[in-house]
N, C-alpha and C positions, 0 to 999 in steps of 0.2 A: 504493499500500499504506500503510495506517494502523497505527501502532504505538499500542497502548493498554496501560495498566497496570491489572492486576486490583487491585480494592480489597482491602486486607487487612481481615480481620475483626478489629475491636478485641476485646481479650480482658480489659479492666479498666474499671472504673467509677470516678468520683470518690468521695471519702469522703461518706457520707450517714448520717443518723440515720433508720433505718427503724423503722416501727411494725408491729404485728401485721397490720393490714390491708394494708400494703405487702407483707409476707411472703407473705400469702395470694394477692395479685395476682401476684407473682413466681412463686410455686409453680403457680398456674393457667396462666400462660403457658408455663412449662416442661413441665407435664403435656400440654397441648394440643399443643405441638410434638412432643413425644416419641411421643404416641399416634398422630399422623398417620403416623409411620414404622413403627409396629407393625401387627400384624394386628388387625383390628377385634374379634376375639374376646378378645384379651388386653388387660388393664388395665396401666397403668403403676404402679411402685412408687415411693413417695415416702420419702425418709429425711431426716430433719431431725436434725442433730447440733450440740450445743453442748459444746465441749471433748470430754470422753469420754463424754457421755450422749447417747443416741439415742432418737428417737421417730418415729412415723409420722403423727401428727396435729398440725396447726398449733395447735390449742386446748391441746395438752400442752405447749407451749413456755414459757408462763408458770410452769408447775409446775417446770420445770427451772432457769429463771433469769429474772429480771424484766428485767435488762439484760445485754447481752453484747457483746463486740467479737470473738467468735470462733463464727460460725454458718456451717454448711454445708447447703445445700439440694441433694440429689441426687434425680434422677428417672431411672429405668431402665425401659426398655420391657419388655414381658412376655417377649419373646424374647431379651432380654439383649444385643441387637446395637447398640442405640443408647442413649446416656444423655447427660444434660446436668447439670452441676454448677455452682452458684454458691457460691464460697467467700468469705465475708465475714470479713475480719480488718483488719490495718492497711492492706492493699491488697485490693480487691475484684476477684476474677478470675472468669471464666466459662470453663468447659471443655466441649467437645463430643466425642462419639464417635458415628460413623455418620451425621453430617449433612453436607450439601453446603454449599459456601460461601455460596450464596444463602439456604439455610435458617438458617444461622448468623447471617447479616447480618439477616435478618428478625427473628430472636429478640433480637438485640442492639438493634435499633431499637425493638422493642416494650417492652424493659426500660429503655432509656435515659431516658424521661420520669419514671419512678419515681425514679430517682436524681437527676435534675435538680431536681425539686420538693422533694426531701428534702436537697439539697446542704448541706454545711457549708463555708462560704466560707473560714474560716481553715485548716482541714486540707486543703482542696483547694489553696489557695495554696502551703502548705508541701509538699504532695505534688508539685505541678508543679515546685518548685525542686529537690527531692530526686531525683525520678525523671524529670527531663527527658531526653529522648532527644537526644543530641548527633549531628549528622550527620556 
């Protein structure tokens, strides 16, 4: 008999400076993953929010704010049973509803390179010191 540990799905990313094209890529990944779960007839709903202002088009973000450290990208399936949210603030979190562990891992691993290429090394270092998990 072999005992294995199921991998936990990471739910946070390192600090990064994201640009509009990065946000478009992140949104596309979340939409694709959410639409796979929904009926083929129904489209996903995208909601982008900066502080208390909300829009549904990525091109509208620069009208709200040119720079921000408070962005939320939410994608909800047409049937409202599955959703994915990426919350960017001082800590970057990823939330899922209605996804399996494998689907969550797949999405995380598709998003990770975006944050790796835009990584901010000093905030990442400070983040690792402040939020280190102590065994």
